[in-house]
N, C-alpha and C positions, 0 to 999 in steps of 0.2 A: 392625944388628940392635938392637932395643930391649932395655934392661936390665930385669931383673925389678923390679916395683914392690912395695913392702912394704905391700900392701893385700889385703883379702879381696874377691873377686868371686863373684857367683852367676850360673851359667849354667843356662838352662832349655831343654831340647831337645825338639823335636816333629818330626813328619813331615807331609807333605801328598801327596796322590795315593795310589796304591796300587802295590805292587811286582809285582802279578800280570801274567803274560804268557800263560801257557797255562791252558786249562780242561780239563775232563774229556775223556779220549780224546786228549789232546795238541792240542786245538783252539787255534789261534793267536788268542787274544782281542784281541790288539793289532791284528792285521790286520783283524779284524772290527769294530774300533772300539767295543768294548764295555767297555774298561778305559781308564784314563788313559794318556796318552802319555809321561808323566814320573812319576818318583818323587823326592821331595826330602826332605832332612833339614836342619834348621836350628836355630838357637838364638838367644835373646836374652840379653844380659848386662847386669848392673847391679850397682852397689855398694849400692843402697838399695831392695831389694824391698819393704820395709815401706811406704814412701810410696806406691808404685804399687798395692800390694795394698789399702791403705786407700782410695785413690781409686776403685778398682774396686768395693769394697764400698759406698762412698757412692753410686756410680752405680746399683748393683743395688738399693739401698734406694729411690732415686728412681723407678726403673722399676716396682718393686713397688707403689708408691703412685700410679702414673699411670693414671687411669681410662681414658684413651684406648687404652692397651695391654692393659687387663685381659682382653679377650676374644680377643686374638691367640693362636692355637693354640700357637705356639712359645714363648710367654712363660714357661710353667712350666719348660721346659728352660733358658731363659736365666737364670732366677732361681737355678738350681742351678749353672750354669757358662756363661760366654760361649763361643760356638762360632760362628765366622764363617760356616760353611756352613749353619747352622741358624737363626741369629738373623734376625729380620725386618729390613726396610730401616730402620725408625725406630731400632731398637736399634743396628744397624751404624753409622749416622751418629753417634750419640752416643759409641759406643765409639771410633771412629776419631778423632773430635775430641779426646777425652780422651787417647788414646795419643800423639797428636802433641805433647802438652804434657809427656809423661813422660820421665824420664831413663833411657833404655835404648838399646842398639844391637843390631841383628839381623845375622846371618850365615847363609848357606845354601849348600848344594851341590845342584845339580840333575842328575839322571841321566836322560838321554833313553833310553827303553826300546827295546830291539832284541832280537828273538828269538835271533839268532845270538850277539850279545854276551852276553846274560844267560845263555845256555846255556854258552858257553865260559868266561866269567869267574866265574860264580856257581853254575852248575849249577842254576839256578832256585831257589836256597836264599834265602829271605827274610832269615834271620839273617846269612848271608854278605854279602848286599848291604848290609844295614843297617850291619854292622860296618865294611865298606869305606868307606861314606859318612861314618860317624862319624870314622874315622881321617883321612880327607881333610879333614873339617871342622875338626879340631882340631890338625893337625900343625904349624901355625904360630901357635897361640893359647895353648897350655898353659904356655909359659915366661914369660908376660907378668906374672903376678901371683903373689905369695908363697903365697896360700891361695885355693883354688877349690872351691866346692861345686857339683857338676853334678847337676841334677835331670832325669831322663829321663821322658817321658810313657810310661806302660806301653803295650805293644802285644803282647798275648798272649805266645806263646813266642819272638817275635822279639827282644824287649827284655828281657834278664835282666842282673842285676848282673855275672855272670861274663863274659858276652860283651861287655858294654860296657866292663868293665875291660880285656879283651883288645884292644878297638878303641883305647882310650886308650893302652895300652902300645905298640901299633903306631905310633900318632901320635908318641909320644915317640921311638921308634926312628928314624922318618923324620926327625925334627928333629935327632937326634944324627948321622945319616949326612950330613945336609946341612950342619950347622954345626960338627960335631966338638965338641959341647958337651952336657953332661948337663942334663936338665931338673930344676930344684931346687924346683919348686912342690909344695905339699902339696895333693893332689887327692882329694876324697871323692865317692862316687857314691851316688845315691839313685834308686829307681824309684818313681814316684808316679802317681796318677790326676790328670788335669787338673782334675777337680772339687774336688780337695783343695788344689791349688796354683794360685792365680789367675795367677801369673806364667807358667805353662804355657799359659794362655788367651791371654796376650799373644803368646807364640810362635806359637800357632795363627793368630791374626789376621795377624801379620807374614808367615807362610808362605803363608797364603791369598791375599794380594795377589800374590805371585810366581806361585803356581799359576794364578790367573786370567789372568795375562799369558801364560803358556806354553800353557795348555789352551784358552783362549777368545779370546786376542788382546785381552783387556780390561785396559788399563793404568791405568784411572782410579784404582783403589784403591792400586796400587803407587806411582803418581806422588804421591798425597796423603801417603803415608808414606815416600817415598823417602829423605828426609834421615835417617831412622832406620835404613835398611838399608845397612850399611857394605859388605857384600860378597855378591854372588851369583856362584858359580863354576859354570859350565855345563860339567861335566867331560868329557862325551862328545860335545861339539859339535866333531867333527873338521873340519867345513867351515870354521869360523872360528878354529881353533886357530892361534896361542896367545892370540888376543884374545878370551878367553872369561871374563873377569873384569869384573864390573859393580858400580858403586857410585854415590854421589852425584855424583862428577865425571864419570862415564861411565855414566849410568843405562841400564837396560833400555829399549828401545823397538823398535817393529816393524822399523826400518831396520837395527838392529844384531844382532838375533838371528835365525837362520834358523828356520823353523817347526819346532816339535817334531813329530817323526815325518816331517819332510821331508828 
């Protein structure tokens, strides 16, 4: 087990996909194929968010002055905040090439959606699901650094400072049960809009690459950024358990992950 490092790290947490399973009247939207098959929560960590933020600001300025992009409908949204699902292809290319040069590492937990599982384990409560995934995401990460600031992307009533603190406390309890050791890190929690915190936009791009792999079988973007993605934990993939951890040495690919929803 790694000893605590006397440094300050910054974690930026976002989600991808949606947690919805049922619609009005109890309709199983998952079975109908009208909602995502997975919901994932992940984060990027860095010791130097200022350098990455400055680089993103520089790119945004370049895009604002690019006449070729001036009449692209999504460019106004891009100039407020990068968003992988909304940015046009030309913007995505430039963002991805910039991110591959930046000093950050990404981690994610993927929850395959199941009507029976989500009913039994979470009672279809989005906050309960999100808290659970956050606790799993951080149970082996909070003891590594002396000081940690965690920025969560706001998500309506699902992400609140109180329930995120509760999720982190559960992560620490899990760490204590496993290692019989107290967590000595100083952890602070902030809830922010991604438009205000460019590093949350980095988390959005990193998670989007994983989402594309699971939801569309499109591994192109994940492979381009895979050296930055230290861990993907596919927590409800019972078919492949316990081999449900992926990273640079064992990357996601179609031969190693069973189809989401399959």
